[in-house]
C-alpha positions as CSV (number, residue, x, y, z in Angstrom):
1,M,128.0,200.5,90.9
2,Q,126.7,203.8,90.5
3,T,126.5,205.9,93.8
4,R,127.2,209.6,92.9
5,P,124.4,212.0,92.0
6,L,124.3,212.4,88.3
7,K,124.8,215.8,86.6
8,P,122.2,216.7,84.2
9,T,124.6,215.9,81.5
10,D,125.5,212.6,82.5
11,A,124.5,209.3,81.3
12,V,124.0,206.1,82.4
13,L,125.8,203.8,79.7
14,P,125.0,199.9,78.7
15,P,126.2,197.7,80.3
16,A,125.1,199.1,83.4
17,T,122.6,197.1,85.4
18,I,118.7,198.6,86.0
19,G,116.8,197.6,89.1
20,I,113.1,197.3,88.9
21,L,110.9,197.7,91.6
22,G,107.9,195.2,90.6
23,G,107.9,192.3,88.3
24,G,105.0,192.5,86.2
25,Q,104.3,193.0,82.5
26,L,105.6,196.4,82.4
27,G,109.1,195.7,83.8
28,R,109.0,192.7,81.6
29,M,108.6,194.9,78.2
30,M,110.9,197.4,79.8
31,A,114.0,194.8,80.4
32,L,113.3,193.5,76.9
33,A,113.4,196.8,75.2
34,G,116.7,198.0,77.5
35,R,118.3,194.5,76.8
36,H,118.3,195.7,73.0
37,M,120.0,198.6,74.1
38,G,122.8,196.7,75.8
39,Y,121.5,197.1,79.6
40,R,121.1,194.3,82.3
41,F,118.2,194.1,84.6
42,R,117.4,192.8,88.2
43,V,113.8,192.6,89.6
44,L,112.2,192.7,93.0
45,D,109.0,191.0,93.1
46,P,107.4,188.8,95.8
47,T,106.1,186.4,93.2
48,P,108.8,183.6,92.0
49,D,109.4,184.0,88.2
50,A,107.5,186.8,87.8
51,P,106.8,188.2,84.2
52,A,109.9,190.3,84.2
53,A,112.2,188.3,86.3
54,Q,111.6,185.7,83.1
55,V,113.6,188.1,80.9
56,A,116.2,189.5,83.4
57,D,119.7,188.8,85.1
58,G,118.4,187.9,88.2
59,Q,115.4,188.5,91.2
60,V,114.9,189.4,94.8
61,V,111.9,187.7,95.8
62,A,110.5,189.9,98.6
63,A,107.8,192.0,99.4
64,Y,107.7,195.7,97.9
65,D,107.9,197.3,101.2
66,D,110.9,195.3,102.4
67,V,113.5,197.8,102.7
68,D,116.2,195.5,103.2
69,A,115.5,193.5,100.2
70,A,115.3,196.9,98.1
71,R,118.7,197.9,99.2
72,R,120.1,194.1,98.3
73,L,118.7,194.9,94.8
74,A,120.2,198.4,94.6
75,S,123.4,196.8,95.6
76,Q,123.6,194.9,92.5
77,C,122.3,198.0,90.3
78,D,123.5,201.2,88.9
79,L,120.3,202.8,89.0
80,V,116.6,201.6,90.1
81,T,113.3,202.4,88.5
82,Y,109.7,201.1,89.3
83,E,107.2,199.5,87.0
84,F,103.7,200.4,88.9
85,E,103.2,203.2,91.6
86,N,102.1,201.1,94.4
87,V,105.6,200.1,95.6
88,S,106.3,201.9,98.8
89,A,107.4,205.6,98.6
90,A,109.4,204.9,101.8
91,V,111.6,202.1,100.0
92,A,112.4,204.5,96.9
93,D,113.3,207.0,99.2
94,A,115.7,204.8,101.3
95,L,117.3,203.3,97.9
96,A,118.0,207.0,97.1
97,E,120.3,207.6,99.8
98,T,122.9,205.1,98.4
99,C,121.7,204.3,94.9
100,D,120.7,206.8,91.8
101,V,116.8,206.7,91.8
102,P,116.0,208.7,88.9
103,Q,112.2,209.1,89.4
104,G,112.7,209.9,93.0
105,S,110.1,209.3,95.9
106,E,108.4,212.6,95.6
107,L,106.4,212.1,92.6
108,L,105.8,208.4,93.5
109,A,104.1,209.4,96.7
110,I,102.1,212.3,95.1
111,C,100.5,209.6,92.5
112,Q,100.0,207.3,95.6
113,H,97.0,209.5,97.3
114,R,94.5,210.9,95.0
115,V,93.8,214.2,97.1
116,R,97.5,214.8,97.0
117,E,97.7,214.3,93.2
118,K,94.7,216.5,92.6
119,S,95.7,218.8,94.7
120,T,99.2,219.1,93.3
121,L,97.8,219.5,89.9
122,A,95.5,222.0,91.0
123,Q,98.4,224.1,92.6
124,H,99.9,224.0,89.1
125,G,97.1,225.4,87.3
126,L,96.2,222.2,85.5
127,P,92.6,221.0,84.8
128,V,91.2,218.5,87.0
129,T,87.6,217.4,88.2
130,P,86.3,219.3,91.2
131,F,87.2,217.1,94.3
132,A,86.6,217.1,98.3
133,P,89.0,215.2,100.6
134,I,86.7,212.6,102.8
135,S,88.0,211.9,106.2
136,S,84.5,211.2,107.7
137,M,80.9,210.1,106.7
138,G,80.1,214.0,107.4
139,D,82.6,214.8,104.7
140,L,80.5,213.0,102.4
141,D,77.4,214.6,103.0
142,E,79.0,218.0,102.7
143,A,80.3,216.9,99.3
144,L,77.2,215.3,98.1
145,E,75.5,219.0,99.0
146,R,78.5,220.5,97.0
147,F,78.0,218.2,94.2
148,G,74.5,218.1,93.9
149,E,73.8,214.2,94.8
150,R,75.9,213.2,91.8
151,M,79.3,212.2,92.3
152,V,82.4,209.6,92.6
153,V,83.7,208.4,95.8
154,K,87.0,206.5,95.6
155,T,89.8,205.1,97.8
156,C,92.8,207.3,98.1
157,R,95.2,204.5,97.9
158,G,95.7,201.4,96.0
159,G,92.4,201.2,93.6
160,Y,92.9,200.2,90.2
161,D,90.4,198.7,87.1
162,G,87.5,200.2,89.0
163,K,88.2,198.6,92.2
164,G,87.8,201.0,95.3
165,Q,85.0,203.2,93.5
166,W,81.5,203.8,94.1
167,M,79.0,206.0,91.8
168,V,76.5,207.9,93.7
169,R,73.4,209.1,91.8
170,S,71.3,209.9,94.6
171,R,71.1,210.3,98.5
172,E,69.8,206.8,98.8
173,D,73.3,205.6,97.7
174,V,75.0,207.3,100.4
175,E,73.1,204.8,102.8
176,K,73.8,202.1,100.4
177,H,77.5,202.1,100.1
178,A,77.8,203.7,104.0
179,Q,79.2,200.6,105.2
180,D,81.7,200.0,102.3
181,W,83.2,203.2,103.1
182,A,83.6,202.8,106.8
183,R,85.2,199.7,106.1
184,A,87.5,201.4,103.6
185,M,88.4,204.0,106.2
186,D,88.7,201.8,109.1
187,H,91.2,199.4,106.8
188,H,93.1,202.7,105.8
189,R,93.6,203.6,109.3
190,A,94.7,200.2,110.3
191,A,97.6,200.0,107.7
192,G,98.9,203.1,109.4
193,F,98.0,206.1,107.2
194,D,96.9,209.4,108.8
195,D,95.8,210.8,105.5
196,Q,92.4,211.0,104.1
197,P,91.3,207.7,103.2
198,L,88.6,208.8,100.5
199,I,87.9,211.4,98.0
200,A,84.8,212.3,96.3
201,E,84.6,213.7,92.8
202,A,82.0,215.5,90.9
203,Y,80.3,213.5,88.4
204,V,81.4,214.9,85.3
205,P,79.4,213.9,82.2
206,F,82.2,212.8,79.5
207,E,82.3,211.9,76.0
208,G,85.3,209.8,76.2
209,E,88.7,209.4,77.9
210,L,92.2,210.1,76.4
211,S,95.6,209.6,77.9
212,V,98.9,211.1,76.8
213,I,102.4,209.3,77.7
214,V,105.2,212.1,77.9
215,A,108.7,211.2,78.7
216,R,111.3,213.8,80.3
217,N,114.9,213.2,81.1
218,R,117.2,215.2,83.3
219,R,118.6,217.3,80.7
220,G,114.7,218.6,80.6
221,E,114.0,217.4,77.1
222,V,110.3,216.6,76.8
223,R,108.4,214.3,74.4
224,A,105.0,213.4,74.0
225,F,103.7,210.3,72.5
226,P,100.4,210.5,70.1
227,P,97.3,210.5,72.2
228,A,95.3,207.4,72.6
229,E,91.7,207.2,72.6
230,N,90.9,204.5,75.6
231,I,87.4,202.6,75.6
232,H,87.1,200.8,79.2
233,K,84.7,197.7,79.8
234,R,83.8,196.9,83.3
235,H,86.2,199.6,84.3
236,I,89.3,197.6,82.7
237,L,90.8,199.2,79.7
238,H,89.6,197.3,76.9
239,M,91.3,199.1,73.7
240,S,93.4,202.3,73.0
241,I,92.7,203.9,69.5
242,V,95.6,205.8,67.8
243,P,94.9,208.1,66.3
244,A,92.5,208.9,68.6
245,R,89.3,210.3,67.0
246,Y,89.0,213.7,68.2
247,P,89.1,216.9,66.8
248,E,92.6,218.4,66.1
249,D,92.6,221.2,68.6
250,V,91.5,218.4,71.4
251,I,94.6,216.3,70.4
252,A,96.9,219.3,70.9
253,R,95.4,220.8,73.9
254,A,95.7,217.2,75.4
255,E,99.4,216.9,74.4
256,D,100.0,220.6,76.0
257,I,98.7,219.4,79.4
258,A,100.5,216.4,79.4
259,R,103.7,218.2,78.7
260,R,102.9,220.9,81.4
261,V,102.6,217.8,83.7
262,A,105.6,216.4,83.1
263,E,107.8,219.8,83.3
264,A,105.5,221.0,86.8
265,L,106.3,217.9,88.4
266,G,109.8,217.4,87.4
267,V,109.3,213.9,85.8
268,I,112.2,211.9,85.3
269,G,111.2,208.8,82.9
270,L,107.6,208.4,81.9
271,I,104.3,209.8,83.2
272,A,100.7,208.9,81.8
273,V,98.4,211.4,82.0
274,E,95.0,209.9,81.9
275,M,91.9,213.1,80.8
276,F,88.4,212.8,80.3
277,V,86.7,214.7,77.3
278,T,83.9,216.4,78.3
279,Q,80.7,217.0,75.7
280,G,81.9,220.3,75.2
281,G,85.7,219.5,74.4
282,E,87.1,220.2,77.7
283,L,89.8,218.3,79.2
284,L,90.0,217.3,82.9
285,I,93.1,215.2,84.0
286,N,91.5,212.0,86.0
287,E,94.7,210.6,87.2
288,L,98.4,210.2,86.6
289,A,100.7,207.1,86.3
290,P,104.5,207.8,86.7
291,R,105.5,204.9,84.5
292,P,104.9,202.7,81.2
293,H,101.0,202.6,81.0
294,N,98.7,200.0,79.4
295,S,97.3,202.5,76.9
296,G,100.9,203.2,75.7
297,H,101.4,199.5,74.4
298,Y,100.5,200.3,71.0
299,T,103.8,202.1,70.7
300,L,105.7,198.6,70.5
301,D,104.5,198.0,66.8
302,A,103.6,201.6,65.4
303,C,105.9,204.1,66.6
304,A,109.5,205.0,65.9
305,T,110.2,204.5,69.7
306,S,108.2,202.3,72.1
307,Q,107.2,203.9,75.4
308,F,109.5,201.2,77.0
309,E,113.1,201.9,75.4
310,Q,111.7,205.8,76.1
311,H,111.4,205.1,79.5
312,V,114.9,203.2,79.8
313,R,116.6,206.3,77.8
314,A,114.8,208.9,80.1
315,I,116.1,207.2,83.3
316,C,119.5,206.9,81.9
317,N,119.6,210.6,80.7
318,L,120.1,209.5,77.0
319,P,118.4,211.7,74.1
320,L,114.9,210.8,73.9
321,G,113.7,208.7,71.1
322,D,111.6,209.9,67.8
323,V,107.6,209.7,69.0
324,T,106.6,209.3,65.3
325,L,103.5,207.2,64.5
326,Y,104.3,205.3,61.8
327,S,100.8,203.5,61.3
328,P,97.2,203.8,62.5
329,V,97.1,201.1,65.6
330,V,94.5,199.7,67.9
331,M,95.8,197.7,70.9
332,V,93.5,195.4,72.9
333,N,93.8,194.0,76.0
334,V,93.9,190.2,76.4
335,L,92.3,189.3,79.6
336,G,92.3,186.0,81.0
337,Q,89.2,184.8,79.4
338,H,90.6,185.6,76.0
339,V,93.6,183.4,76.2
340,K,92.0,180.3,75.1
341,P,90.2,181.7,72.1
342,L,93.3,184.0,71.2
343,L,95.6,180.8,70.8
344,A,93.2,178.9,69.0
345,R,93.2,181.3,66.5
346,M,97.0,181.9,66.6
347,S,98.0,179.8,63.4
348,G,95.6,182.0,61.2
349,L,96.2,185.6,62.2
350,P,96.7,188.2,59.5
351,S,100.1,189.5,59.6
352,C,99.1,193.1,61.0
353,V,97.9,191.6,64.3
354,K,100.8,191.5,66.7
355,V,100.6,189.6,70.1
356,H,102.2,190.2,73.3
357,L,101.9,187.9,76.1
358,Y,103.1,188.4,79.4
359,G,104.1,185.0,80.7
360,K,101.8,184.9,83.7
361,A,101.5,181.5,85.3
362,E,97.5,181.5,85.5
363,A,94.8,182.9,83.3
364,K,92.1,184.4,85.5
365,R,89.1,186.0,84.5
366,D,89.8,189.9,84.0
367,R,93.3,189.5,84.9
368,K,95.7,191.0,82.1
369,M,97.8,188.2,80.5
370,G,98.7,190.2,77.2
371,H,97.5,192.2,74.6
372,V,97.1,192.6,70.6
373,N,98.2,195.3,68.5
374,I,96.2,195.8,65.0
375,V,98.7,197.9,62.8
376,V,96.7,199.0,59.8
377,D,96.2,201.6,57.5
378,E,92.6,202.4,58.8
379,V,91.3,202.3,62.2
380,A,88.0,200.9,61.1
381,R,89.5,198.0,59.7
382,A,91.4,197.1,63.0
383,L,88.0,197.5,64.7
384,Q,86.4,195.1,62.2
385,W,88.8,192.6,63.1
386,I,88.4,192.9,66.6
387,E,84.7,192.2,66.1
388,A,84.8,189.5,63.6
389,S,87.5,187.5,65.5
390,G,85.4,186.6,68.1
391,V,88.0,186.5,70.8
392,W,86.4,189.5,72.5
393,A,82.9,188.3,72.2
394,D,82.4,188.4,76.4
395,V,83.0,192.1,75.8
């Protein structure tokens, strides 16, 4: 197995084995893409028969912070990647001592903590929302004064799909959420973290959201996929629309910002850069994800190269694939409550509707179970079909 550090010109070629920390749907689609290229895969995940394990060559069933288990995985692999950023940075760091971990642990550590992420971006001159680190209730009072009684408070670690976020619209909301924040601070410290438990961000009225997924390999080659216009419902991504319905200059600036992020942070692999579009057309980075991303699922059916193949290419230091968009497309998430109505319509779906289900054992409400790509000549037609299908009536 690969143990020596790779040179910038080296490539990891098939039939090499790639280890994935995390066994969810992103790992599943990564393995499916890599198998077409001739690679083999092994997965570490605490859930037996995890979605990625169903299409891999083996699974180590263990917690994400189990260093010994991760080393067992690495001993069977030529390189190791991760499919979501809440795996332990300490595990990635330990693996790098004996195994090739192209993404490293530094970027993982940055993206796991919102203050660190925002601070790093700001240091590189990249546009972020105004923010304040929060270590105490007193810090919250100061942030409220600074941001004019309208702000968003978030946990610095572990939040997703709106979890661990509080909107503050007045001073009364500070008292309303005080106990929640105190519990979040206590939980953070009980977990052994000594950094800031919360972050406050200025409330910025925005017109919409864009995300750009960009790839970079060890050769320094960088390619950005076309920006996706993202629409969220109940803090969960509902759909991604490509081409995004924004002026060309906004699209161009979004791609430029994403490339600058990849180069400034020395990304190897993929990074998703999520941005707010303000009412004046300004772009502000909301957050990063150093991996394939939900908003990039459209690439599976509408681009010359999917985001998952691109990630494999990047971490293996192959030339990056063509990111040409072949057709307009709308990606819509299939949550637990959408599975039955979708399956009931499967036999009558039009040919432009591409269904991707993740193999999860239980369809829980608001749990991501799959997605659908509607590949059409006009975005409006896809939006009309989504509405008419009735599958997403709850949205």
